[in-house]
N, C-alpha and C positions, 0 to 999 in steps of 0.2 A: 526443438527446444522445449515445447510444451510438454511432450512426451517425457522428457526428462525430469520436468517439476512435477510430474504425477507418478513417478516410479521410485520406490523407496528399495532398492537393491543395493549391494555393496559396490557394483559397477557404477551406479548414477549417483551413489551416496555424496560424493564430493561435489558434484555438479548441483545436486539439490540444496546442499548448505550452501554454495556460492548464491545459489539463485535466492535462497531463502533470506541470507544476509543482505543481498541488494534490495530485495521485496521490503523486508524490515526497514530497511533506512528510507524507502520511499513511502512508505505506510505512515512512520512517524511524522516525515516532513509534511506530507499532504494533510493528515489529520492536525497536525500543529496549526497550518495555514488556515484550515477551514474555520476552526474554532476562533483564532485571533480575528479574522476577517468577519466572521458573523457575529461575534459577540464583542464589539469594541469597548464595552463598558465594564466587562469582568475582570476579575482578579486572576494572577497566575494560577492560585488555588483551583478556582473554578475551570480554567483552561485544562489544568491536570485532569482533573476528574471527568471532564467531556471527554478529552482524547483517551484516558484509560479505558472507559466504557467502549469506545469504538475498535482498539487496537489489542484488547485482552484476548487471551486464548479462548475464553468463553465465548466471547461474542463472534469470531472467527468461525469457531467449531459450530455453533448453533446455525449461523448461516448456512456454512457447507453442508450440513447434513439435513436441513429442512426445518428444525426445530423454530427457526426465525425466518419467516417467509420474506422473500424480495418483492418489493413492490415495484412493477414494471411502469413505463411511461404513460400507460394507457389506464393506470391504477389497479390492473389485475395482480393478485398475487401468485408467485411462482416458487417452486421448490428447485433449487438447482442440483441437489444430490451429487456434490462433488465427490463423495466417497466411492461413488460406482465407477469413477474413472481412475481411482489410486490404484496402482500395481506394486504388490508386495514381491513380486517375483517377476522374472524376465519371460520372453518368449520360449516357446519349447524348442527343444533342439532338432535340428534337420527333418522336420516334419512336412508333410506334403498336404496341402488344404486347396479348397476352391473356393472362390469368390466371383461371383457374377458368371459362372460357367466357365472359367479359367484357371489353370493349376499354376501353382508358384511353390517356391521354397521359402521356408523362413529358417534362418540360420541365427542362433543366440546361444546363449551359456547355460540356460536351465531348462527342465522338461516339465516344470511344475505349472505353468501358466498357459492359458490359451485364450484368445480374444473371441468375444462374443461376434455372432455374424457369420463366422467361418465353417466350413464344414469340414471336418478332419478326415482324410483319405487314408493317411499311413502314419503310423508312430505311436507312441505312448497316449493312451486314451482315446483310440479309434472306436472302441465299443461304446463310448459315452455318447450319450444322445444331447441334443441342444439343450434340453431341461434340465441335465445334468451338469452342463458347464454353468449355466445361469444359477445354479443353487449353490456354486461354491463360494464359501464366504472366507474371511481373514478378519483378524482383531486388529483395530486401530484405536491407538490411544487418543485422546483428545487433543494432545499436545503435537500429535503427528499429523492429525488433519489440519490443524492451526498453521503448521510449518508449511504445508502444502499450499496453504491458502496464500502465504507470504512469497513462497518460491513462485507461484503462479503470477503474483505480482511483478516479481523480479523478471521471469520470462517475458513478459508484456513489454517490460523496460527494455531488455536486451533486444527483443523483437524489432521495436521500431525507433530506438535511438540511433542515430546515425554518426554520432561523433562530430567533431570539429567545430564549427561555429555553431552555438546553441541556437536551436529552432524550437520555441515553445510547442508547435503543433506536434512534435516527434513524442511530446509526453501525454498528448491526449488520450491515447488508449490506455496508459497506465493508470493516468487518473481515473477513467472510467472503470478500471479493475479494482481502484481503492473504493469507489463509491459501491461496487457489487459487495465487497464483502466487509466494508466498513458498516454498510446497511444500517444508517442512522441518518436522521434529520440533521444531524450535525456536521454531515458531509453531502452536501447536496451537488456538488461540482462534477460535471461531465467532461470536461476539458479544461486545460491549464488557464485559458482566459477567463474562466468563470470565477477564479480567485480574485481577480482585478474587479471583475464588474460586481462581486459581492461585498467589497470592501467599502466601509463608509468611516471617513475620519471621526474620531471621537471628538467631543466638544472641547476637551482641554487643549487639544493640539491646534485647532483653527482659532482660538480665542486671541485677542491682543497680546503680544509679549510685553513684559516690562524690561526697562533700561537694563537691568542686570541680565535678563536673558539674551538680550541683543550684543550685548558686551560679551558675554560668554560665547556665543555664536562667532563673533568676529575674531576672538582670540583663537579659537579651534581651527577657523578657517585659514589662519596665519600659519598653522602647523600641518594643517591637511588642506590640500587643493580641492576643497569641498564646501559648496555653499548650501547652508540648511535653510530652506523655504520656511520651515516652521521652528523657530528657536526653543518654543515651548517643548517640542519633541525632544531635542537636544537636552533640554534641562532635566527633563525626565529621567535621561539615560543616567545623570548623575545624582539622583536623588535616593538617598539611602532609605530603607524601610523604617528607619527610626526618625526620618524627616516628617514633621506633622503635614498632613495633606492640607491643613487650613492656611499655611503660611503663603503659599502660591497656587494652591489649588490644583495640582498635578500629582499625578500617581507615581509611586516610586519606581525603579528601574526593572523590577521584577517582571513585568509584562512584557518589556522589551529585551529582557533576559531569555524569556521563553521563546520570542521569535527570533532571537539571535541562536541558540541551540537549533532551531529549525534549518536556518540557513547553513550552518556547518554540516548538517546532513545533507543539504542539496550540494554542498561542495565535495562531500566524500563519494556523492553518487556519480558526479562527472569526472572525478579523477581515478574512479575503480581501477 
């Protein structure tokens, strides 16, 4: 699975695009959640800016190629050099090679690529030295590298998601992949439960509700079999941006709209 997400050939292009789509959905969902729970008092505009800086191609590419260092848990900086694992061609066709003193055959559809660490015994390129193979280069666009980052996240999801009844622990490795490539203080989560741990209820939500807010919650509950513990939160969902904040001291629905879009991404991921 991971080999496919790192290979840009016609054979694996459809697989890469599928994983990229899945990874892009998860990346948007995860970064949306992170900015929402870590910045409870900011506006939708500020959410969008923070999220944009994490999921833009420039940020993904710079993290992948090492321009932007990744900070490890012990505080040390490291360069993941993802580009060195990307293959623009498939394995060489019908060549014999040796690895750890054993001979094996590699069967694929192209002859122009050969992996590091193997000594070629027979086939095209047999006269090349190990240094010659290591000097091979290919041109990769910034967008291509960013696409592979998203496909990597999609592959992590596909690898660990078991389907059926949802288990949040199945998404832990994917959250860790998002943290790696987002490479930002705005996404500090390493597992799914971290989103819950980081959330702090905004002050407007936990304040005392007015009679009008309680009445609205009761009327909604008659239509929907759901009881709102915080009627002020429900009232915010119906507050148009033109409605002055000073009237009830609640924000308009745009913040919750931002979170709602994130939830639809989660739904698309689960019904893929």
